[in-house]
N, C-alpha and C positions, 0 to 999 in steps of 0.2 A: 195530516192539518196542514193547508197551506197558512202559513203564517202572513199578515199583512205583507212586509217587506217584500217576501216572493209573491204577492198578489200583485204588488206594484209594478215591480219587475214585469209579472208576464200582462200587464197593459202594458207597456212598451215606455215604462219610466226607467232611464238608468238612475240605479240611486247613487249618489257620492257621498264621501265623507269630507264635510269643511274640516277637517284637524288636520294636522300632523306633528306627529313627535319622533326624534331616534328610539327613545323607548318603546313608542307603537311598532317600531320594524324589530328592534331586536329582542323582544319580548313572544315575538306571535301574534299580537292583538292585533293589528292589522291585515293579517292572514286568515285570522276568527273573524272579522268582522267580512270578510269575502265570502267565507265557508257559512255564518252564519246567519248576517243581516244582509246578504244581497249586495253588498257593497261593491262597485264596481271600477270606484277612479275615487281621486282625493283632491280637494280645492286647499291654496295654502294662501296666508298674508304675511305680513309684517308682524301684526298682534298675534300669531297662531303663532310664531317662531320665538318672538320676546318672552311668550308664556312658557313655552317649551324648554326653552335655554336658560331662562331665569328660575325653572322648579326647582327649590328647594331638596324635592325630594326624587330628583332624578339626574342621578350623577351618570347618565348615558353619554355626556359631551365633556367631559373632565379633562378627563387622555388628552380629546383634539384639542381643547382649551390649552394644558398645559404645552402642547406643542406648538400649539400659534403664541402660547406668550414666548417662548425660547425663543422663537424664531422670530421675534419682534413685526405680529402682524398689527396692523391698527385694526378698530373695530369693522370699519367697513371689508377691509380685508377679511377678515375672522368669518363676518357674516356669510358674504359671497362663497367662503368654503365649508362652513356648515350647513347652510341651507341648501347648495347646490348638491353636497356628497348625501344629504337626505331623501331629497329631491330624486336621483338617482337610487338610491337605493329602493324606496318606495314603490318604483316604477319598478325595479327587479323583478319586486314580490307580486306587482300587478301584470307582469307580462306575459302569464300565462292566460289573463283576460284578454289582454290583447290581441293574443293569437286568435283566441277562439272566437272573437269577435270581430276579425278582419280588420283591426285597426281601429273601433269605434270608440270602444271605453278601454277599459285597464290605462287609464290617463290620469296625468300627475301635475297640477299647474305649478308654476313657481312665477312670481308678479316681478316686474320692472319694477328699479325703484320710482316711487311717486313723485320724488323731487321731480324728474323728469317730464313729468304728466302735461307739460305743457312746451316742450322741447320734440319736435317729431325728429328728428336726426339722432340726438342722444336715445330718445328709446330706443329707434330703429335698430341703434350700435348695440345698445345692452341688450334687448333681445336676443342677437345674433351670437353676444357672447355667451350670456344663459343655456342657449340652446346649446354652441357648441361643447361648453361646459360640461353640462349634465350629461350631454352626449347620449341620448335613450331615445329610440324613435317615438314611444308613448308619452313623451313628455309634453305640453304645453306654456308657451308663454301668455302669461296675461299682460295684455297693453289697457290703461283705461279708455272709454270712450270720450274723452274729452274732443273738442274742435282738432287739438293740435294730435292726438291721439290716432285719429283715421290716417291722413297720409303715413304714420308708419305702421298701421295694422295694413294698411294696401301694402307697403313696401317689405314688410315681413315676412307675409305670406307669398307674396309675390318672390321670395329668395326660397322658395319651398317650404318653412318652418312655421308649424301649426299652432294656433294660438286661441286664448281663450280671452274673448274683448269682455271688459268689465267695465262696472259702475255705469250700467246701461240704465235707466228712470223715465225717461219717454220714448214716446210711438216714433215723434222727429226723428229723435237720436239714432233709434235701431234703425229706421229708414236708411240713413246715413251711413251705419256700422253696414250694413248688409248690402249695398253699394260698396263700400270701401272691400270687403271680402270678394265681391265679384271682380271689382278691380285688379287684387291681388293674385286672384286666377287666373284671369286675362294677361298681366304680367310675368304668371308663371308658365305658362302655357306659351307664350312666345316665348319664353327661356329656355323651353324644352324641357322642363321640368314634367314629370310624371303625376295627374292632379290627382290620381288616387292616392297618395302617399300624405298629403294635405289634410288636416282635421283641421276646425274652428269650431267653436262655442261660442255663443251669447248670452254674456250672464246680463240677465235682467231683475233687478234687484224688487224684491215683494214690500214685505214687512214696514220698511223703511217710508213707503211710500205712504202707508196708514197713518203711521207717526205724526207726519208732515199734514194730511189734509187734515187727519180727525182734529188737530190742534186748531186750523180755522175751522172747522164746523161745529167746533167747540164754543168759539168765538163768537160765530152766528147765532149758535142758540138758540133757533128757532125749532119748531118740532120737525120741519122737515130736512133740515140741517143734522139734527140729531138722528135722526132714520136711516141717515147714510155713514154713519159710522161706522168703520172699519169693513167696507166695499171697497175701497176705491184700489188698493192694491191686487185683489184678485181682478177685478173687472179691468184695469191697466194690463196687466198681464195676459190674462184672456183676449185682449185688443192686438196685444204684440203678438199672439201667434196666430190671428188670422192676418193680420200682415205678414208675418215670415210665411203663409203657406199663400199668397197673391204673390208676393215678389218671387218667392222661387218656382212660380207658374209661368212666370212672365218668359218670353223669348229670349232673354239674355241669360238668364239662369238657366232656362233648361239647353240651351247648346251648351256652355259647360257642365251640365251633368251627364249631358248625352256624351261630353269626351273623358267624362269618366271622373270629374269632382262628387266632393262628397255636399249633403246639403249644412246648411253652418246651423248648426242645433241650435234652439233655443233653452237655455238654462236657466232655473230658477233658483236663484241666491238670497240672501236674507230671510231666509223661511223659518226662523223661529220668531214666535210668536212675541211682542214687546208688549203691548197687554195682558196680564195675567186672567183675566176675564172670559179671554176669547178660548176656541178650543185649541188644545197645542199641537194639533195636527192639522190647524187651519189650513196654511200654504202648503199642505203636500197634498191631501183629499180633495180640496177646490182647483188643485192644477194639474190633472190627469190627462195626458193625450199620448196615443203612439209617439215617437221620435222626442221624448223632450228628456232631457237631464233633474235631477232636483238634487239639489249640495245642500246638506243638512249638518247643523254642530251638533256632536253627541247627543245630547239633551232631547232634540227633537227625533233623531236617529232610534233613537230606543223608546219614546212615545209612540212613534210610527209603526215599531216592530209588538210593539207592545198592544194598542188599541186602535190605528188606526182601521177606518171602515172606507175601505176602497171599493167604489161601486161603477168603477170603469170611467170612461171619457166623460171631463165634467169640465172641458174646454169647449170643443168643437158646439158641443150642446146649448152653450148658454152666450154665445155671441151677442143675442138680441139682446140680453137681461144686461150685461155688458157694458153694449153702448147706452141703454137706458142711465146706468148707473152715472158712467162719465158725463152725459145730457144732463142731469138731475143735479149733479155737483157744478156744474154752470150755472147750472137757474138760481141756484142757491146763493151764487155768487164766488166758489170757490174755482180759481185759476188753475185750473191740471197743469198748464205749461207752467208757471210761475213756480209753484211748486215743486214739477219735479226739476225745473233748472236751480232752485235752492238746494235742492238734494245732490244732484251733481256738485255742485261748487262744496258743498260742505263733504260730501262723500270722499273727493282731492284734498281738500285740508284734513279729514280725518285720516285717510291713508297717508299723509305725511307726517301728522302728530304720531301714526304707528311705528312710522319708520324711525322716527326719532327715538321712540321709545325702544325700539330693536335696539337703535345702536348706543345707547345708554347702559341697557342690559349687556350687552355682550362686552362695551368697553368695561363694566364692573364685573365680568366674567372674568375677563384675560386678568385684569388688576388683583383679584383673589386667586387663579389660577396658578399653584408652584410651579415651577422651570421644570420642562421635562427631561 
C-alpha cells in the first residue's frame, strides 16, 4: 500500500525535514526517516539548533562541548563548530540521495547569522566560510531575502555556492529573488563555473501569511472578510508558483537553463498550521506540484504520513481561484503588500531573537560542561 508521503513524492514534491540534531544523526533516526517517510533533505535554523543543544535529554553534544570549553571557545565559535559539524554529518547521511537524484535532493541547509541580514558583503563572506567549512557538495547556505540579501545571493551563487533563499513572503520580493539567482548564474557562467553544479531553492513562507492576514480580517469583521480567513497563505504560494513558471520560461532564464543551469525550485516553508481549527496537513495537500519542495516540522511530517490525502497537482489547477482570493482581500481592505512587508520585518527580528537564544543556550552549555 502506498503511504501518503510516497504519494506526495510520486506527485513530484520533495519532502524535507525542518529539524536537525546530533541525536537524529547518531541514533539512525535521520536515516530511518529517509527510508520510511520519503525524506530527501533537511532545513535548519538557529531555533532548531538551540532546541537540540539545550535539550537536557540529549547528551550527544556533551563531549564536544567539554572540548570546546577546554579550548576556551566563545559561544559564537562553539555555535559555528557544532552546527557545521551537524550539517556536514547530516549531508553524509543524505549523500546517497544526492547521488541518486543527480544533486537535486539530499540537501542540508545551514543559515548565515541573521544579524548580517542587512549587510550584503558580510553575508556573502559568511556564506563562503560556511560552505568551505561544511565542505559537502550537498549543503545549501541559507540567506534571507532582505533587500541587502539580494546582492549577497547573486554574489554567492556567482561563486558556485548553492543557496537556500529564505524568508520570502511577497510576490514582488520573490520576483527579485529569481532575478538575483539569474544574476548569480550569469556571474558564475562568466567565471567559467559549471552551472549544473549550482542548486538553489526559494523558501516561500506560508502559514505566517495566514496568521497576519487573518488578524486583519478579524479586525474588519464583515461576513465577506470572515469568509476569506485562512485562504491567503495558500493563494499567495500558488501565485508564487505561477510567477516561477513565467520567469523561468523567459528568454534570459531559458538561455541559462540551456547552458546547464538548474531551476531554482520553490520551497514551501512555515508549513505547520498555526490555527488548530485548520486541517493539520493543509499546507501540504494544497500545495502539490511537480518540482516543488515542502519542508515540514516533524509533527506535520507525521500527520502527512498518517492521513494526508494527496490528490495530485493542487497548484496549477487553482491559479484562477488564487487570483480571486487575493483580489477579494484587496476589496475588503487587506493590503497584502503591507502584510508581507510586516512579515519580512518581523521575520528578520524573530531570526535575530532566535540567534540570541542560540548564543545564550551555547554559552550556558559551555559554562556547565566539564573540561575535557
